[in-house]
C-alpha positions as CSV (number, residue, x, y, z in Angstrom):
1,M,165.6,72.6,102.7
2,N,168.7,71.2,101.1
3,L,172.1,72.8,101.3
4,F,171.9,74.2,97.6
5,R,168.6,76.0,98.5
6,I,170.1,77.5,101.4
7,K,173.3,78.9,99.6
8,I,170.4,80.4,97.2
9,V,168.7,81.9,100.0
10,I,171.7,83.3,101.5
11,A,173.3,84.6,98.5
12,S,170.0,86.4,97.5
13,L,169.9,88.2,100.8
14,C,173.7,89.4,100.6
15,L,173.6,90.6,97.2
16,A,170.4,92.5,97.8
17,L,172.2,94.4,100.5
18,L,175.4,95.0,98.4
19,T,173.7,96.2,95.0
20,S,170.5,98.0,95.6
21,G,170.0,100.8,93.3
22,C,171.6,99.3,90.1
23,I,170.6,96.5,87.6
24,T,172.7,93.5,88.5
25,T,175.4,92.1,86.3
26,V,174.5,88.5,87.1
27,T,172.1,86.2,88.8
28,T,171.7,85.3,92.2
29,P,173.2,82.5,92.6
30,S,175.4,82.9,89.5
31,Y,174.8,78.7,88.7
32,A,171.3,76.8,88.8
33,R,169.8,73.7,88.0
34,S,166.6,73.5,85.6
35,G,163.5,74.1,87.9
36,D,165.4,76.1,90.3
37,L,164.4,79.7,91.8
38,V,166.9,82.4,90.9
39,Q,167.0,86.3,91.6
40,V,167.6,89.2,89.4
41,G,168.1,92.8,90.4
42,L,166.1,95.2,87.9
43,G,167.6,98.4,89.3
44,G,166.5,101.4,91.3
45,I,162.9,101.7,92.6
46,K,163.2,105.5,91.9
47,R,165.9,105.5,89.2
48,N,165.2,102.4,87.1
49,S,161.4,102.4,87.1
50,T,158.3,104.3,86.1
51,G,157.2,104.7,89.8
52,K,154.4,102.2,89.8
53,S,154.5,99.1,92.0
54,L,155.5,96.4,89.7
55,I,153.8,92.9,89.6
56,A,154.9,89.8,87.9
57,G,152.8,90.4,85.0
58,D,154.8,93.7,84.3
59,I,157.8,91.7,83.3
60,A,158.3,89.0,80.9
61,A,161.7,86.7,81.2
62,T,163.4,84.4,79.1
63,I,166.4,82.2,79.3
64,T,168.7,81.2,76.2
65,D,170.7,78.1,77.1
66,S,174.2,77.0,75.7
67,N,172.5,75.3,72.6
68,S,171.0,78.8,71.7
69,V,167.5,77.7,72.6
70,V,165.1,80.1,73.9
71,H,162.9,79.2,76.8
72,N,160.2,81.3,78.5
73,V,160.9,81.5,82.3
74,Q,158.2,81.9,85.0
75,V,158.1,85.2,87.2
76,A,157.4,83.9,90.5
77,G,157.1,87.4,92.0
78,L,158.8,90.8,92.8
79,F,159.9,92.7,96.0
80,R,161.9,95.6,97.2
81,A,164.8,95.8,99.1
82,Y,166.7,98.6,100.7
83,P,170.2,99.3,101.9
84,D,170.9,100.0,105.9
85,H,170.5,103.9,106.7
86,T,173.9,103.7,108.1
87,S,175.6,102.0,104.9
88,W,178.1,103.6,102.7
89,Y,175.6,103.7,99.9
90,A,173.0,105.4,101.9
91,R,175.5,107.9,103.3
92,D,176.9,108.7,100.0
93,S,174.0,108.9,97.7
94,L,173.3,112.2,99.8
95,D,176.1,113.9,98.2
96,R,174.8,114.8,94.7
97,Q,178.2,115.9,93.8
98,D,179.8,112.4,94.4
99,T,181.4,111.0,91.3
100,F,179.9,107.6,92.0
101,F,176.8,107.4,94.4
102,G,175.8,111.0,93.4
103,N,174.3,109.1,90.5
104,V,171.9,107.2,92.5
105,E,168.5,108.5,94.1
106,P,169.0,109.0,97.8
107,Y,167.0,106.5,100.0
108,D,166.6,104.6,96.9
109,G,165.8,100.8,97.1
110,M,166.0,98.1,94.4
111,W,163.5,95.9,92.7
112,W,164.3,92.2,92.6
113,A,162.3,89.5,90.7
114,T,162.1,86.1,91.7
115,L,162.3,83.7,88.6
116,E,161.7,79.8,88.4
117,L,163.4,77.9,85.6
118,S,160.2,76.1,85.0
119,D,157.3,76.0,82.2
120,P,153.9,77.3,83.2
121,V,152.6,73.9,84.6
122,G,155.9,73.8,86.9
123,N,157.9,71.3,84.9
124,P,161.8,72.0,85.1
125,L,162.7,73.5,81.6
126,P,164.7,71.3,79.3
127,L,167.9,73.4,79.7
128,A,171.3,72.4,78.1
129,T,174.0,72.5,80.9
130,G,176.8,75.5,80.5
131,A,176.5,79.1,80.1
132,A,173.1,80.6,79.6
133,V,171.7,84.1,79.5
134,I,168.5,85.4,81.3
135,S,166.7,88.4,79.5
136,I,164.1,90.7,81.1
137,A,161.9,93.0,79.1
138,S,159.2,95.4,80.5
139,A,157.7,98.8,79.5
140,E,157.8,99.6,83.3
141,L,161.8,99.6,83.6
142,I,164.5,102.0,82.4
143,E,167.8,101.4,81.7
144,T,170.1,104.2,82.4
145,G,173.4,102.8,81.1
146,W,175.2,104.3,84.0
147,G,178.7,103.2,85.4
148,S,179.1,99.6,85.8
149,E,175.5,98.8,86.0
150,G,174.2,95.7,84.1
151,T,171.5,95.3,81.3
152,L,168.2,93.8,81.5
153,S,168.7,91.6,78.4
154,S,171.9,90.0,79.8
155,F,172.1,88.2,82.9
156,P,174.6,85.6,82.7
157,I,174.1,82.3,84.5
158,E,175.7,79.0,84.4
159,I,173.3,75.9,84.1
160,I,174.5,73.0,86.0
161,A,173.3,69.1,85.6
162,G,170.2,68.2,87.5
163,T,166.6,69.1,88.1
164,T,164.7,70.5,90.8
165,L,161.2,71.8,91.8
166,P,160.6,74.5,94.6
167,T,158.6,73.6,97.6
168,N,155.8,75.5,98.7
169,A,157.8,76.8,101.7
170,E,160.8,77.7,99.6
171,E,158.2,79.9,97.4
172,Q,156.7,81.5,100.4
173,Q,160.0,82.9,101.6
174,Y,159.7,85.1,98.6
175,T,156.2,85.5,98.6
176,A,156.2,86.9,102.4
177,Y,158.3,89.9,100.8
178,R,156.0,91.2,98.0
179,H,153.9,93.9,98.3
180,R,150.4,93.2,98.5
181,R,147.4,94.9,96.7
182,S,146.8,98.2,98.4
183,I,145.0,101.6,97.8
184,V,147.7,104.3,96.7
185,I,147.3,108.2,98.0
186,S,149.2,110.5,95.5
187,P,148.9,113.8,94.2
188,D,146.6,114.4,91.1
189,D,148.8,116.9,89.2
190,L,152.1,118.2,90.2
191,T,152.5,120.4,87.1
192,G,153.9,123.8,88.0
193,V,154.5,122.7,91.6
194,T,158.1,123.3,92.7
195,E,158.0,122.1,96.3
196,V,155.5,120.4,98.8
197,G,155.6,120.4,102.6
198,G,153.2,117.5,103.2
199,F,149.6,116.4,103.2
200,Q,146.5,115.5,105.2
201,V,144.2,113.0,104.1
202,A,140.8,111.8,105.4
203,I,139.6,108.5,104.1
204,T,136.3,107.2,105.2
205,Y,135.5,103.3,104.7
206,N,132.5,101.1,105.3
207,N,132.9,98.5,108.3
208,A,131.5,95.9,106.1
209,A,134.5,96.3,103.7
210,V,137.1,95.3,106.3
211,D,135.0,92.3,107.9
212,T,136.7,89.5,107.0
213,G,134.4,87.0,108.3
214,G,134.9,83.7,110.0
215,G,136.2,85.3,113.0
216,A,139.6,86.3,111.8
217,A,141.3,89.2,113.1
218,V,140.3,92.6,111.2
219,V,143.3,94.8,110.2
220,Y,141.9,98.2,109.9
221,P,143.0,100.5,107.2
222,R,146.5,102.0,107.9
223,V,148.6,104.4,105.9
224,V,152.4,103.5,105.2
225,P,154.8,105.2,103.0
226,Y,156.4,103.4,99.9
227,S,159.5,105.6,100.5
228,H,162.4,104.5,102.6
229,D,163.2,108.0,103.4
230,P,163.8,108.5,107.2
231,N,162.8,112.4,106.9
232,I,159.1,112.0,106.4
233,T,157.1,112.1,109.5
234,L,153.6,110.1,109.4
235,I,150.9,110.3,112.1
236,Q,147.3,108.8,112.0
237,S,144.3,108.1,113.8
238,T,140.8,106.5,113.1
239,V,137.4,107.6,114.4
240,D,134.0,105.5,114.5
241,N,131.3,107.9,112.7
242,G,128.6,105.6,114.5
243,D,126.9,105.0,110.8
244,G,128.6,101.9,109.9
245,T,131.6,103.9,108.6
246,Q,134.9,105.0,110.0
247,T,137.5,107.7,109.0
248,L,141.0,107.5,108.6
249,T,142.8,110.9,108.9
250,A,146.6,110.7,108.1
251,M,149.3,113.5,107.9
252,A,152.6,113.1,106.4
253,T,155.5,116.0,106.2
254,N,158.7,116.8,105.7
255,P,159.9,120.0,107.3
256,N,162.8,120.3,104.5
257,G,160.1,119.9,101.7
258,F,159.5,117.3,98.6
259,V,161.0,118.4,95.4
260,P,160.9,117.4,91.8
261,N,164.0,115.3,91.4
262,A,167.4,114.3,93.2
263,D,169.5,114.9,90.2
264,V,172.9,115.9,90.3
265,G,173.1,119.7,90.7
266,G,169.4,119.8,91.0
267,A,167.0,121.4,93.8
268,W,167.6,118.4,96.0
269,S,169.6,118.9,99.2
270,V,170.3,116.5,102.3
271,G,167.1,116.4,104.3
272,K,164.6,116.8,101.5
273,S,162.7,114.3,99.6
274,T,161.5,114.0,96.3
275,F,158.1,113.9,94.4
276,A,158.6,110.2,94.2
277,D,158.3,110.0,98.0
278,L,154.9,111.5,97.9
279,Q,153.2,108.1,97.2
280,F,151.7,106.4,100.2
281,A,149.8,103.1,100.5
282,V,146.6,102.1,102.6
283,I,147.0,98.7,103.6
284,V,143.5,96.8,104.1
285,T,142.1,93.4,104.9
286,D,138.6,92.9,103.2
287,T,136.7,90.3,101.5
288,T,136.7,91.6,98.3
289,D,140.6,92.3,98.1
290,L,139.7,95.6,96.4
291,A,138.0,93.9,93.6
292,P,136.4,96.1,91.2
293,G,133.8,98.5,92.8
294,W,136.2,99.0,95.7
295,E,135.7,102.9,95.3
296,S,132.4,102.5,96.6
297,N,133.9,101.3,100.3
298,Y,136.7,103.8,100.4
299,W,136.6,107.5,99.6
300,I,138.2,110.7,100.3
301,E,136.7,113.5,102.4
302,L,137.8,116.4,100.1
303,V,137.2,119.2,102.6
304,D,139.8,117.6,105.0
305,S,142.2,116.3,102.6
306,Y,144.9,118.7,100.9
307,Y,148.6,119.4,100.2
308,I,150.6,122.0,102.0
309,D,153.6,124.1,101.2
310,L,156.6,124.5,103.6
311,S,154.7,127.6,105.2
312,G,151.8,125.3,106.1
313,D,149.5,126.8,103.7
314,Q,147.2,125.0,101.4
315,I,148.3,124.4,98.0
316,A,145.0,125.2,96.0
317,S,146.0,123.4,92.8
318,L,146.8,120.0,94.3
319,D,144.7,117.1,95.4
320,P,145.1,113.7,96.9
321,V,143.6,110.9,94.8
322,L,143.0,107.2,95.5
323,S,144.2,104.5,93.0
324,Q,144.9,100.8,93.2
325,S,148.2,99.6,93.4
326,F,147.5,97.1,90.9
């Protein structure tokens, strides 16, 4: 990797730590050549998106060069980044009355997009050197207009002379951070629910669905939280049913509860989670990669799957459901 590429990687990692939660005001790095990879921060995972797991197809990107020519930009992928739990950002966002961080969702992270300044077949765009602007459009993103937050329609960048093409190794640096297709566990309808204590879900799956073939190691389904909230406790175990199926049972709780939102003056207080934290993923390895019809291989055992309130009693109006992340 050349020095210019190394600077891109270092700058991307540093900015991810510094600006999680808000739309960034510039690209990372702030200068690039035609064909380069650059990063833009799309805002908070909870705060600036509709809550779904974003993929490249959910956003469109363009760049307007110094000659006012508009070019389509390739979206190489998206990934999540989170601040350290001991950071100033993480600590002060817990105070919902804080005049600055109190407007940021507690335990929130940030969506980042990796953009390639190339055409669809990988050729560097014919960009004029000088000041340019990258614009992002997506129905899945929300601009709050809060504070010094940037805008999705205007990420300034300086285009310098020269062209380049990303290598496979460089692209894989970002590919490794992207979320993979997964099964999503979420509540079916939270209408009228004011607080949730946790849930239990039992998912039965066909052994054949996780048989990779070719001798590759089998990664059996595991439940993982989408949330970065450290107050959530998750335990799980799997039993073989002896009939070609296995059942994964997972329990997730927050003894302080999950509440509707984390707005300033709202019901949230330190130690609680939000309803946005009730989405969990089931990571799987299978030969179909959750292709259409995956529901025949994974299903919920309804009798053993339910949400509970803070007293441990079942919430009759609420059931877990399975869907695909994308």
